[in-house]
C-alpha positions as CSV (number, residue, x, y, z in Angstrom):
1,M,-160.5,157.6,84.2
2,V,-157.8,159.3,81.9
3,L,-159.0,160.4,78.8
4,F,-157.3,159.2,75.9
5,N,-156.3,163.0,74.7
6,V,-153.3,163.3,72.5
7,G,-154.0,166.2,70.4
8,S,-155.4,165.1,67.2
9,M,-154.9,161.5,67.5
10,R,-157.9,161.4,70.0
11,T,-159.9,163.4,67.1
12,A,-158.8,160.6,64.5
13,T,-160.1,158.1,67.1
14,L,-163.4,159.2,67.4
15,M,-164.2,159.9,64.1
16,A,-163.0,156.4,62.8
17,L,-165.0,154.4,65.6
18,A,-168.1,156.8,66.2
19,A,-169.9,154.1,63.3
20,F,-170.2,151.9,66.1
21,A,-173.3,153.5,67.4
22,S,-175.3,152.1,64.4
23,L,-174.0,148.4,64.8
24,G,-176.5,145.5,66.0
25,H,-175.3,142.6,67.6
26,A,-172.4,140.2,67.1
27,Q,-172.6,136.5,68.9
28,S,-170.2,133.8,69.9
29,F,-171.2,130.4,70.3
30,D,-168.7,127.6,70.8
31,D,-166.0,128.3,68.3
32,E,-167.9,130.4,65.9
33,S,-168.7,133.9,65.4
34,Y,-171.1,135.8,63.3
35,A,-172.4,139.3,63.2
36,Q,-175.8,140.4,62.8
37,V,-176.5,143.6,61.9
38,S,-179.8,145.3,62.2
39,D,-179.8,147.7,59.1
40,G,-178.0,144.6,57.2
41,Q,-174.7,146.6,56.6
42,Q,-171.7,146.5,58.5
43,A,-170.9,149.8,59.7
44,G,-167.1,150.9,59.6
45,D,-166.8,148.0,57.5
46,W,-166.0,145.6,60.6
47,S,-165.0,142.1,60.0
48,A,-165.6,139.5,62.3
49,E,-162.0,138.2,61.4
50,P,-158.3,138.8,63.5
51,P,-156.0,141.1,61.6
52,P,-153.9,139.7,59.0
53,Y,-150.2,139.2,60.1
54,I,-148.4,142.5,59.3
55,P,-144.4,142.3,60.0
56,Q,-143.5,144.4,63.3
57,D,-141.3,147.4,63.0
58,S,-137.9,147.5,64.5
59,D,-139.0,149.4,67.9
60,S,-141.9,147.0,68.5
61,T,-140.4,143.4,68.2
62,Q,-138.7,141.7,71.2
63,Q,-137.8,138.6,72.1
64,Y,-140.2,136.4,73.9
65,V,-139.3,134.3,77.0
66,E,-141.8,131.9,78.7
67,P,-142.6,132.8,82.1
68,E,-141.0,130.6,84.8
69,S,-142.9,127.7,85.5
70,S,-145.2,128.1,82.9
71,G,-146.5,125.0,82.6
72,L,-145.0,123.8,79.2
73,E,-146.2,120.0,79.5
74,F,-150.0,121.7,79.2
75,G,-148.5,123.7,75.9
76,T,-146.2,126.9,75.4
77,Q,-148.2,130.1,74.7
78,L,-147.7,129.6,71.3
79,R,-148.2,126.0,70.9
80,E,-150.6,123.0,71.5
81,P,-150.0,121.0,74.9
82,S,-148.1,117.9,75.1
83,R,-150.9,116.2,77.3
84,V,-154.7,117.6,78.3
85,P,-154.7,119.4,81.7
86,T,-157.1,117.9,84.3
87,M,-159.1,120.1,87.1
88,D,-156.2,118.8,89.7
89,D,-154.1,120.9,87.3
90,F,-155.9,124.2,87.2
91,D,-156.8,124.0,91.2
92,R,-152.9,123.6,91.7
93,T,-151.9,126.4,89.3
94,L,-154.6,128.9,90.0
95,S,-155.5,128.5,93.5
96,P,-152.5,130.7,95.2
97,Y,-153.4,133.5,92.5
98,G,-157.6,133.8,93.1
99,T,-160.6,132.6,94.8
100,W,-162.7,129.4,93.1
101,I,-166.4,130.2,93.7
102,V,-169.4,128.9,92.7
103,I,-172.4,131.0,90.6
104,E,-175.6,130.1,89.4
105,G,-175.4,129.1,85.5
106,L,-171.7,128.9,85.2
107,G,-170.9,126.3,88.0
108,R,-167.2,126.9,89.5
109,V,-165.2,129.0,88.4
110,W,-162.0,131.0,89.0
111,Q,-161.9,134.7,90.4
112,P,-158.2,136.2,89.8
113,S,-157.2,138.1,92.8
114,P,-157.0,141.9,92.5
115,A,-153.8,141.7,94.6
116,I,-152.2,139.7,91.7
117,V,-153.6,141.5,88.4
118,G,-154.7,144.7,89.9
119,N,-157.9,146.3,90.1
120,N,-158.2,147.0,86.4
121,F,-157.8,143.6,85.1
122,V,-159.0,142.8,81.6
123,P,-158.3,139.2,80.3
124,Y,-156.3,139.3,77.0
125,V,-155.1,142.6,78.0
126,S,-153.5,143.0,81.2
127,S,-149.6,141.9,81.3
128,G,-149.6,140.0,78.0
129,S,-149.2,140.9,74.3
130,W,-150.1,139.5,70.8
131,A,-148.3,137.2,68.8
132,R,-148.7,135.5,65.6
133,A,-148.8,131.6,66.4
134,G,-149.1,129.6,62.7
135,D,-151.7,131.4,61.4
136,R,-153.3,132.6,64.3
137,W,-152.5,135.0,67.1
138,A,-151.7,133.8,70.6
139,F,-151.8,136.3,73.7
140,R,-148.4,136.1,75.6
141,S,-149.4,136.5,79.0
142,A,-146.6,137.4,81.6
143,F,-148.0,135.6,84.4
144,S,-146.4,132.5,85.1
145,W,-149.8,130.6,85.3
146,G,-151.0,132.6,82.2
147,W,-150.9,129.2,80.3
148,A,-154.2,128.2,81.8
149,P,-156.8,130.8,82.0
150,F,-155.4,132.6,78.8
151,H,-155.2,129.3,76.9
152,Y,-157.8,127.1,78.1
153,G,-161.5,127.7,79.1
154,R,-163.5,130.9,78.8
155,W,-163.6,134.2,80.3
156,H,-167.0,135.9,81.4
157,L,-167.6,139.3,82.9
158,E,-170.2,138.8,85.9
159,P,-172.3,141.5,87.2
160,R,-171.2,140.8,90.8
161,F,-167.9,139.5,90.8
162,G,-166.5,140.9,87.6
163,W,-164.2,138.6,85.2
164,V,-164.2,135.0,86.4
165,W,-162.7,132.0,84.5
166,W,-164.6,128.7,83.5
167,P,-162.5,125.8,83.2
168,D,-162.3,123.6,79.8
169,S,-159.3,121.1,78.6
170,R,-159.3,122.4,74.9
171,W,-156.1,124.4,74.5
172,A,-156.1,127.5,71.7
173,P,-153.6,130.6,71.5
174,A,-156.3,132.5,72.3
175,W,-160.3,132.3,73.1
176,V,-161.3,135.6,71.6
177,D,-164.0,136.8,69.5
178,W,-162.5,139.4,66.8
179,R,-163.5,142.6,64.9
180,S,-161.0,144.4,62.4
181,N,-161.1,147.3,60.4
182,A,-158.5,149.1,58.3
183,S,-157.6,151.2,61.1
184,Y,-158.5,149.4,64.4
185,V,-158.5,146.0,66.0
186,A,-161.1,144.7,68.4
187,W,-161.4,141.6,70.6
188,T,-163.4,140.3,73.6
189,P,-163.2,137.0,75.8
190,M,-165.0,134.3,74.5
191,P,-167.7,133.5,77.0
192,P,-168.6,130.0,78.4
193,P,-171.2,128.0,75.9
194,G,-174.8,129.5,75.7
195,L,-173.7,133.0,76.4
196,Q,-173.7,135.9,74.0
197,V,-171.0,138.6,73.3
198,R,-172.5,141.8,72.2
199,F,-170.6,144.3,69.6
200,A,-171.5,147.5,69.6
201,L,-170.2,151.2,71.1
202,G,-169.4,150.5,75.1
203,V,-170.4,147.1,75.2
204,P,-168.1,145.8,78.4
205,G,-165.7,143.7,77.5
206,W,-164.4,144.8,74.0
207,S,-160.9,146.1,73.7
208,F,-159.5,148.6,70.7
209,V,-156.4,149.1,69.6
210,P,-155.0,151.2,66.7
211,R,-153.7,148.5,64.1
212,R,-150.2,149.4,63.9
213,H,-150.0,149.1,68.1
214,F,-151.9,146.1,68.1
215,W,-148.6,143.6,68.2
216,R,-146.7,145.6,70.7
217,P,-145.3,144.2,74.1
218,S,-147.4,145.5,76.8
219,V,-150.6,145.8,74.3
220,S,-152.5,147.6,77.6
221,S,-150.8,150.8,76.9
222,Y,-152.5,151.0,73.6
223,V,-156.0,150.1,74.5
224,I,-158.9,152.4,74.3
225,Y,-162.4,152.2,75.9
226,P,-165.8,153.9,75.2
227,S,-166.9,155.4,78.0
228,H,-170.1,153.0,78.6
229,G,-173.2,155.0,78.1
230,R,-171.8,158.2,77.5
231,G,-171.8,158.6,73.8
232,S,-169.1,158.6,70.9
233,D,-167.0,161.4,72.5
234,S,-166.6,159.4,75.7
235,W,-163.6,157.3,75.0
236,G,-161.3,156.5,77.9
237,H,-157.5,155.1,78.1
């Protein structure tokens, strides 16, 4: 792991995010998110809302082009689909790029191949960027098959297998749970129904980006993570 160490920026990052240590739990069930904080106050003024739209500056803008063979009949990455996909559609689209496995409690899920997505793959971070879709944020994947697992279904970080995708036929710009404050934006994939997402320092699955870099191309270049269980001074890049 390469330390996020860019002079004073790293110090500012640590100071701004140190308040995470006193956070309690945040959970997501279906389409609803709520915060449950043990001391009754939300440390660091974190909101369970996505960041509001802020016009991009000139060096962060780019023209977005849908990836070739991106399944436009099931919705572009920014708009609703013209028809609802079936499991056959998901199978046909995703099978060349990963493996379908059965996990107790989840059922049949899809695991992307590390040869395709890389060993450090994180949903809604790797090979993509964020763009405004009406009044919501949409994840624009660079993968030709990205129309499916980033706009339908849910992701789960399974202890034995890593990230796996649980299929569902409802479309959204992105199925994520948000947190934001004046300086940072944080998000994590929403899990399948019945599972929980905890929001606290070092919890796997949460990605953090300085607010000014949130909408830049290749958002993974700006994401920072806490090293799990090693305290507030162990931020990695």
